[in-house]
ROGUVEX-930847 format. One line per 5 residues: number of its first residue (from 1); their letters; for each residue x, y, z of C-alpha. Coordinates in Angstrom, 1 decimal. Each point is the difference from the previous one (the first is absolute). Example, Ala and Ser with C-alpha at 12.3 -4.5 7.8 and 13.67 -1.06 7.14 Angstrom:
REM ROGUVEX-930847
1 = AS = 12.3:-4.5:7.8  1.4:3.4:-0.7
This chain:
REM ROGUVEX-930847
1 = MSTAT = -52.3:-69.6:5.9  3.7:-0.6:-0.3  1.9:1.2:-3.1  3.3:-1.7:1.0  1.7:-1.8:-2.9
6 = PPRTA = 0.5:-3.8:0.6  3.6:-0.9:0.5  1.8:-1.2:-3.1  1.8:-3.3:0.0  3.1:-1.1:-1.9
11 = RGTVP = -0.6:-1.9:-3.2  -0.6:-3.7:0.6  -1.1:0.3:3.6  -3.3:-0.4:1.6  -1.2:2.5:2.6
16 = VGAVS = -0.7:-1.1:3.5  -3.5:-1.6:0.3  -0.3:-0.6:-3.8  -1.1:-3.4:-1.4  2.7:-2.2:-1.5
21 = PPNGN = -0.2:-0.9:-3.7  -2.3:-2.9:-0.9  2.9:-2.5:-0.5  1.0:0.5:3.6  3.5:1.2:-0.9
26 = RLRPV = 1.0:3.3:1.5  1.8:2.4:-2.2  3.6:0.4:1.0  0.7:3.5:1.2  2.4:2.1:-2.1
31 = PVRPE = 2.8:1.4:2.1  -0.2:3.8:0.4  3.2:1.7:-1.0  1.5:2.4:2.5  -0.1:3.6:-1.0
36 = SWSWR = 3.2:1.0:-1.8  2.2:2.8:1.3  -1.1:3.4:-1.3  2.4:2.8:-0.9  -2.9:2.4:-0.3
41 = LPTAW = 0.5:3.3:1.6  -2.6:1.3:2.5  -2.6:2.4:-1.4  1.4:2.9:1.9  3.6:-0.6:-1.1
46 = PLISV = 0.6:3.5:-1.3  -0.8:1.6:3.3  1.8:-2.6:2.0  3.1:0.4:-2.2  0.0:3.8:0.7
51 = FLLYP = 0.1:-0.6:3.8  2.0:-3.1:0.5  2.7:0.9:-2.5  0.1:3.7:0.7  3.5:-0.2:1.5
56 = LWWVL = 1.2:-1.6:-3.3  -1.7:2.8:-2.0  1.8:2.6:2.2  3.4:-1.7:-0.4  -0.5:-0.1:-3.8
61 = GVSSF = -0.9:3.7:0.0  -3.5:-0.3:-1.4  -2.1:0.4:3.2  -1.2:3.4:-1.1  -1.7:-1.7:-3.0
66 = VFVIF = -1.0:-3.3:1.5  -3.7:0.9:0.2  0.0:1.3:-3.5  1.6:-3.3:-1.2  -2.4:-2.3:1.8
71 = AVPMV = -3.0:2.1:-0.9  0.2:-1.6:-3.4  -0.9:-3.6:1.1  -2.5:1.4:2.4  -1.9:1.7:-2.8
76 = AQMRK = 0.3:-3.1:-2.1  -1.6:-2.1:2.7  -2.8:2.5:0.6  -0.8:0.1:-3.7  -0.5:-3.8:0.0
81 = RGPVR = -2.2:0.1:3.1  -2.7:2.2:-1.5  -1.5:3.2:1.4  2.3:1.9:2.5  -1.6:1.2:3.2
86 = VPPGF = 1.1:3.3:1.5  0.1:1.0:3.7  -2.3:2.7:1.3  1.3:3.5:-0.6  2.0:-1.1:-3.1
91 = GIWMI = -1.5:2.8:-2.1  1.9:2.6:2.2  3.2:-1.8:-0.6  -0.7:-0.2:-3.8  -0.2:3.8:-0.1
96 = LLLWV = 3.5:0.2:1.5  1.3:-2.4:-2.6  -1.6:2.1:-2.7  1.6:3.1:1.4  3.4:-1.6:0.1
101 = FLSVL = -0.4:-0.9:-3.7  -1.3:3.5:-1.0  2.7:1.8:1.8  2.3:-0.8:-2.9  -1.5:3.0:-1.6
106 = TLDLT = 1.7:2.3:2.5  3.5:-1.5:0.1  1.4:2.9:-2.1  -1.3:2.7:2.3  2.2:1.8:2.5
111 = APNTL = -1.2:0.2:3.6  0.7:3.2:2.1  3.5:0.3:1.3  1.2:-3.1:-1.8  2.4:-0.8:-2.8
116 = PPGGS = -1.5:-0.5:-3.5  -0.5:-3.8:-0.7  2.2:-1.2:-2.7  0.9:-3.2:-1.9  -1.8:-3.3:-0.2
121 = GKYIG = 0.5:-0.9:3.6  -3.3:1.6:1.0  -1.9:-2.3:-2.3  1.9:-3.1:1.3  -0.8:1.0:3.6
126 = WGIRL = -3.6:0.5:-0.9  -0.2:-3.4:-1.7  1.6:-1.7:3.0  -2.5:1.6:2.4  -2.9:-0.9:-2.2
131 = ANYVA = 1.2:-3.6:-0.4  0.3:-0.4:3.8  -3.4:1.5:0.7  -1.6:-2.3:-2.6  1.9:-3.1:1.2
136 = MTVTM = -0.9:0.6:3.7  -3.6:0.4:-1.0  0.1:-3.3:-1.9  1.5:-1.6:3.2  -2.9:1.3:2.1
141 = LYVYN = -2.6:-1.3:-2.5  1.8:-3.3:-0.3  0.0:-0.6:3.8  -3.6:1.1:0.2  -1.1:-2.5:-2.7
146 = LRERE = 1.8:-3.0:1.3  -2.2:-2.6:1.7  0.6:-0.9:3.6  1.2:-3.5:-0.9  2.5:1.5:-2.5
151 = LSQRR = 1.5:2.5:2.4  -1.5:0.1:3.5  -0.1:3.1:2.1  2.3:-1.7:2.5  2.6:-0.9:-2.6
156 = MVRLF = 0.0:3.5:-1.4  0.7:1.4:3.5  2.7:-2.5:0.5  1.7:1.2:-3.3  0.0:3.4:1.5
161 = GFMGV = 1.5:-1.5:3.2  2.8:-1.6:-2.1  0.8:3.4:-1.4  0.0:1.4:3.6  2.7:-2.6:0.8
166 = VVVLG = 2.0:1.2:-3.0  -0.1:3.7:0.9  1.1:-0.8:3.6  2.9:-2.1:-1.3  0.9:2.7:-2.5
171 = GWIGS = -0.2:2.6:2.8  2.5:-2.0:2.1  2.5:-0.5:-2.8  -0.3:3.7:-1.0  0.6:1.1:3.5
176 = LFPNL = 2.9:-2.2:0.7  1.7:0.2:-3.4  -1.1:3.3:-1.5  2.8:0.1:-2.6  -0.9:-3.3:-1.5
181 = TFVAP = -0.7:0.5:-3.7  0.2:-2.0:-3.2  -0.9:0.3:-3.7  -3.1:-1.9:-1.1  0.9:-3.1:-2.2
186 = LRAVL = -2.5:1.3:-2.6  2.5:2.9:-0.7  2.4:-2.4:-1.7  -2.6:-1.0:-2.7  -1.4:3.5:-0.7
191 = PQSIA = 1.2:1.9:-3.1  2.3:2.9:0.9  -2.4:2.5:-1.5  -2.6:-1.1:2.6  2.2:-0.8:2.9
196 = GHPYV = 1.8:3.4:-0.3  -3.2:2.0:0.6  0.1:1.6:3.4  -3.4:-1.3:1.0  1.0:-3.6:-0.9
201 = TSLME = 3.3:0.4:1.7  -1.7:0.9:3.2  -2.2:-3.1:-0.2  2.9:-2.3:-0.6  2.0:1.3:3.0
206 = IKFAQ = -1.5:-2.1:2.9  0.4:1.6:3.4  -1.0:-1.2:3.5  -0.1:3.5:1.5  0.1:3.7:-0.7
211 = VQQVI = 2.9:1.7:1.8  -1.0:3.6:0.7  0.9:2.8:2.4  -3.0:0.2:2.3  1.1:0.5:3.6
216 = EGEAS = 2.1:3.1:0.7  3.6:-0.8:0.9  0.0:-3.3:-1.8  1.7:-0.3:-3.3  -2.5:-2.5:-1.3
221 = SPRPS = -3.1:-2.0:1.1  -0.6:-3.4:-1.7  -3.7:-0.5:-0.5  -1.3:-3.4:-1.2  -1.8:-0.2:-3.4
226 = APFTY = 0.1:-3.7:-1.1  -1.9:-1.4:-1.8  -1.1:3.4:-1.4  1.8:2.9:-1.6  -0.4:2.6:2.7
231 = TNSWG = -0.1:0.0:3.8  -3.3:1.8:-0.1  -1.5:-2.8:-2.1  1.4:-2.5:2.6  -1.6:2.0:2.8
236 = QNTAI = -3.6:0.2:-1.3  0.1:-3.6:-1.4  1.2:-1.2:3.4  -2.9:1.6:1.8  -2.6:-1.5:-2.5
241 = LLVWL = 1.6:-3.4:-0.1  0.4:-0.3:3.7  -3.7:0.6:0.4  -0.8:-3.0:-2.3  2.8:-2.1:1.5
246 = IVGWV = -1.6:0.4:3.5  -3.4:-0.9:-1.4  1.1:-3.0:-2.1  2.6:-1.4:2.3  -1.0:1.0:3.5
251 = VLGKP = -3.8:0.5:0.0  -0.9:-2.7:-2.6  3.0:-2.2:0.3  0.6:-3.3:1.8  2.2:-0.1:3.1
256 = LRRTA = 3.3:-0.5:-1.9  -0.7:2.7:-2.5  -1.4:2.3:2.7  3.2:-0.3:2.0  2.1:0.7:-3.1
261 = GVAIA = -2.2:3.1:-0.8  0.5:1.4:3.5  3.8:-0.5:-0.3  0.2:1.7:-3.4  -2.1:2.9:1.2
266 = LAAIF = 2.4:0.5:2.9  3.0:-0.4:-2.3  -1.3:2.9:-2.1  0.5:2.5:2.8  3.7:0.3:-0.6
271 = PIVYS = -0.1:0.9:-3.7  -3.1:2.1:0.5  1.8:2.3:2.5  3.3:-0.2:-1.9  -1.7:1.2:-3.2
276 = LNRGL = -0.5:3.5:1.6  -3.4:0.0:-1.8  -2.3:2.3:2.0  -2.9:-0.6:-2.4  0.3:-3.8:0.7
281 = WIGLG = 0.0:0.7:3.8  -3.1:2.2:-0.2  -1.7:-2.5:-2.2  0.5:-2.8:2.5  -1.4:2.3:2.7
286 = IAAAY = -3.0:0.6:-2.1  -0.4:-3.8:-0.6  0.2:-0.7:3.8  -2.6:2.7:0.7  -2.4:-1.1:-2.7
291 = VALRL = 0.1:-3.7:1.1  -0.5:1.1:3.6  -3.0:2.1:-1.0  -1.6:-2.8:-2.0  0.5:-2.5:2.8
296 = ALRGR = -1.4:2.4:2.6  -3.1:0.6:-2.1  -0.6:-3.8:-0.2  0.6:-0.5:3.7  3.1:-2.1:-0.4
301 = MVVLG = 1.6:1.3:3.1  2.2:-3.0:0.7  1.5:0.2:-3.5  0.3:3.8:0.4  1.9:-0.5:3.3
306 = GLALA = 2.4:-2.4:-1.7  0.6:2.5:-2.8  0.7:2.8:2.5  2.4:-2.3:1.9  1.9:-0.9:-3.2
311 = VGLIG = 0.3:3.7:-1.1  1.3:0.8:3.5  2.6:-2.8:0.0  1.2:1.2:-3.5  0.3:3.5:1.3
316 = VLIVA = 2.1:-1.2:3.0  2.1:-2.1:-2.3  0.8:3.0:-2.2  0.7:2.4:2.9  2.2:-2.5:1.9
321 = TPLGR = 2.2:-0.7:-3.0  2.3:2.1:-2.2  -2.9:0.2:-2.4  -1.6:2.6:2.3  2.9:2.5:-0.6
326 = TFDER = -0.4:-0.5:-3.8  -3.7:0.6:0.4  0.4:3.2:1.9  2.7:1.4:-2.3  -2.1:-0.6:-3.1
331 = LANGH = -3.0:1.8:1.5  2.3:3.0:0.8  1.4:0.1:-3.6  -2.5:0.8:-2.7  2.6:0.3:-2.8
336 = SDDIR = -2.6:-0.2:-2.8  -2.7:2.2:1.5  0.9:3.1:-1.9  0.3:-1.9:-3.3  -3.4:-1.7:0.5
341 = TTLSQ = -1.7:3.3:0.8  1.5:1.7:-3.2  -1.1:-3.0:-2.2  -3.5:-0.2:1.5  -0.6:3.7:-0.5
346 = GAVTA = 1.3:-0.3:-3.6  -2.3:-2.9:-0.7  -3.1:2.0:1.2  1.1:2.9:-2.1  0.3:-2.2:-3.1
351 = ANHSP = -3.4:-1.6:0.6  -1.6:3.4:0.3  1.4:1.0:-3.4  -1.1:-3.2:-1.6  -2.8:-1.4:2.2
356 = VLGYG = -1.7:-2.3:-2.5  2.8:-2.1:-1.7  3.1:1.2:1.9  3.3:-0.3:-1.9  0.2:-3.7:-0.7
361 = GNRAL = 3.0:-0.7:2.4  2.5:1.5:2.3  1.8:3.3:-0.7  3.4:1.2:1.0  0.1:3.2:2.2
366 = IGSNR = 2.1:3.0:-0.9  2.7:0.2:2.6  -0.7:-1.7:3.4  -1.6:0.5:3.3  3.1:2.0:1.1
371 = SIAIG = 0.0:2.5:-2.9  -1.3:0.4:-3.5  3.6:0.4:-1.3  1.8:-2.8:2.0  0.6:-3.4:-1.4
376 = KSEDC = 1.4:-3.1:1.7  3.6:0.3:1.3  2.4:-1.5:2.6  -1.1:2.7:2.4  -3.7:-0.4:-0.7
381 = KQCGN = -0.9:-3.6:-0.8  -3.6:0.7:0.6  -0.1:2.7:-2.7  -0.7:-0.6:-3.6  -3.0:-0.5:-2.3
386 = RELGS = -2.4:-2.0:2.0  -3.0:-1.6:-1.7  -3.5:1.1:0.7  -2.0:-3.1:0.8  2.9:-2.0:1.4
391 = NGQVW = -0.9:0.4:3.7  -3.3:-1.9:0.1  -2.8:-1.6:-2.0  -2.5:2.8:0.4  2.6:2.6:-1.1
396 = ALLVG = 0.8:-2.2:-3.0  -3.7:-0.1:-0.9  -0.4:3.7:0.4  2.9:0.8:-2.4  -0.8:-2.9:-2.4
401 = QGWVG = -3.8:-0.1:-0.1  -1.1:3.1:1.8  -2.7:0.3:2.6  -2.2:-2.4:-1.8  2.5:-2.8:0.2
406 = AICYN = 0.8:0.6:3.6  -3.7:0.1:1.0  -0.8:-3.2:-1.9  2.9:-1.9:1.7  -1.1:1.1:3.5
411 = AFFLY = -3.7:-0.5:-0.8  0.5:-3.6:-1.0  1.8:-1.0:3.1  -2.3:2.0:2.3  -3.0:-1.6:-1.7
416 = CIWRY = 1.4:-3.5:0.7  0.8:0.8:3.6  -3.6:1.2:0.5  -1.6:-2.9:-1.8  1.9:-2.7:1.9
421 = RRDHS = -0.1:1.7:3.4  -2.5:-2.6:1.3  2.3:-2.9:-0.8  1.2:-1.0:3.5  2.0:-3.0:-1.2
426 = AIGIA = 3.8:-0.1:0.3  0.2:0.6:-3.8  -2.5:2.8:0.2  1.8:1.8:2.8  3.4:-0.5:-1.6
431 = GTLVL = -1.2:1.0:-3.5  -1.5:3.3:1.1  3.1:0.7:2.1  2.2:-0.5:-3.1  -2.1:2.5:-2.0
436 = ILMLF = 0.2:2.5:2.9  3.8:-0.4:0.0  0.0:0.6:-3.8  -1.8:3.3:0.5  2.4:1.0:2.7
441 = FQFTY = 3.2:-1.0:-1.9  -1.1:1.8:-3.2  1.2:3.3:1.6  3.6:-1.3:0.5  0.6:-3.0:-2.3
446 = GAMEA = -0.6:-0.9:-3.6  -2.1:-3.1:-0.8  1.1:-1.1:-3.5  2.1:-3.0:1.0  -1.8:-3.0:1.6
451 = TLAYA = -1.8:2.2:2.5  -3.0:0.9:-2.2  -0.3:-3.6:-1.1  -0.2:-1.1:3.7  -2.7:2.6:0.6
456 = LITVA = -2.1:-1.0:-3.0  0.3:-3.7:0.9  -1.2:1.0:3.4  -3.0:1.6:-1.6  -0.7:-3.3:-1.8
461 = LLARN = 0.2:-2.0:3.2  -2.4:2.4:1.8  -2.4:-0.2:-3.0  0.2:-3.9:0.1  -0.6:0.0:3.7
466 = DRIRR = -3.0:2.3:-0.5  -1.4:-2.3:-2.7  0.3:-3.0:2.3  -1.7:1.9:2.8  -2.9:1.0:-2.2
471 = SIAPE = -0.4:-3.4:-1.7  -1.3:-1.9:3.0  -1.1:-3.5:-0.9  -3.6:-0.4:1.3  0.5:-3.7:0.7
476 = APRGT = 2.8:0.5:2.5  0.1:2.2:3.2  2.3:3.0:-0.3  2.2:-0.8:3.0  0.8:-3.6:-0.9
481 = IAGLR = 3.0:-1.4:-1.8  -2.4:-1.5:-2.5  -1.6:3.4:-0.6  3.4:1.5:-0.6  1.0:-2.7:-2.5
486 = ARLEK = -3.3:0.3:-1.8  0.4:3.8:-0.3  3.6:-0.4:-1.3  -1.1:-2.5:-2.7  -3.0:2.2:-0.9
491 = SGDH = 2.2:3.1:-0.4  2.6:-1.9:-2.0  -2.3:-1.6:-2.5  -2.5:2.7:-1.0
């Protein structure tokens, strides 16, 4: 028995096959008005605004708070939609959020071998960290709860790809014009009492690169950072966004977009090498090895051969150009190794003294890695009061939230990698790879700019993919286009 609703007709018309009125006169059809232009924003406009307008937020000096700002309309939308679904493993992440909140209780404690915390700055820093954690969690829930017709998986991946183009372009500008800086326009409208604060001043000074002394014998080494604050942030975000760019533009894209994606990925080689970012280089090696392993396990030997050929050609390109010399010199100069070792040991010591709640935030070491009595000077620019927790996300968690916080952070991403390990789609492979990179980068880079948001959005994409995979429509075969569409609609409406 069919339950289809009969088609409606315009007022004053007679459906096809109906009997005319008794008087024999047909009713004159009423002309249908064309739909008027709508200025309505798409449902996912808060997320789209974050990605497509990110260069603008960076130029204005508010990129560090953009997820906090747009979390407000995301929450408003989710409240109107009804019950909010959470991805698997969310309880582990909630424990971490609770620990970040409770760590305010230990802000006044002094960690071993550190300066006593003073002033209100420690509370401001804690508040900013908490706001970012909450906002990025909201972003994950927002993406997970959007229906496929409101924000498709493919469109979300393409938004990632757009940001990949932005970081490559920023890398080129930062490499070629490292001294290019300007003051954010927002600085002109801020009250002096706010604009004069050192933290705000650093946000308002927009730089395309960090100029540091990295390679021995060179006065300075320009390292691209745009559109982020630090070159290390540029490095880890470049690795993550290039993964999604290749998936969205090369693997899932049409011929024109596929060609553009390959060209952009090749163009990224120059700023990647010029950034002198060893963590980024190792991360890309991990990415190539992981994809090769997944392809080999699936028997995709032709694609695996193409990947091996591409990696070989890139290696030849680097060695045969001046980039090879830069690459070799950077590997031979580990200017920050001693500092990182000192800070890592200090973070473990701090976590051992306050293993449950930590100290709420970073702490300044007494002295430096050179000496307990030496501060920064012209002869020793690497000296001074370094911050425990500044050399990587895991170290920041150990100092700020103790062993409990660090374990919860790692347990959440490890759980997601394990749960979605059987997703052999392009999004499944790329998503688990991004989470593996997050676990690797935590030992060298912080994640409180956009990086953590990208990782949590990735978790939402993996969870949506898993929901689609498990919600197989019985009326359509799994391997057909119709079956895929049915599963997408089913996953988006229930």
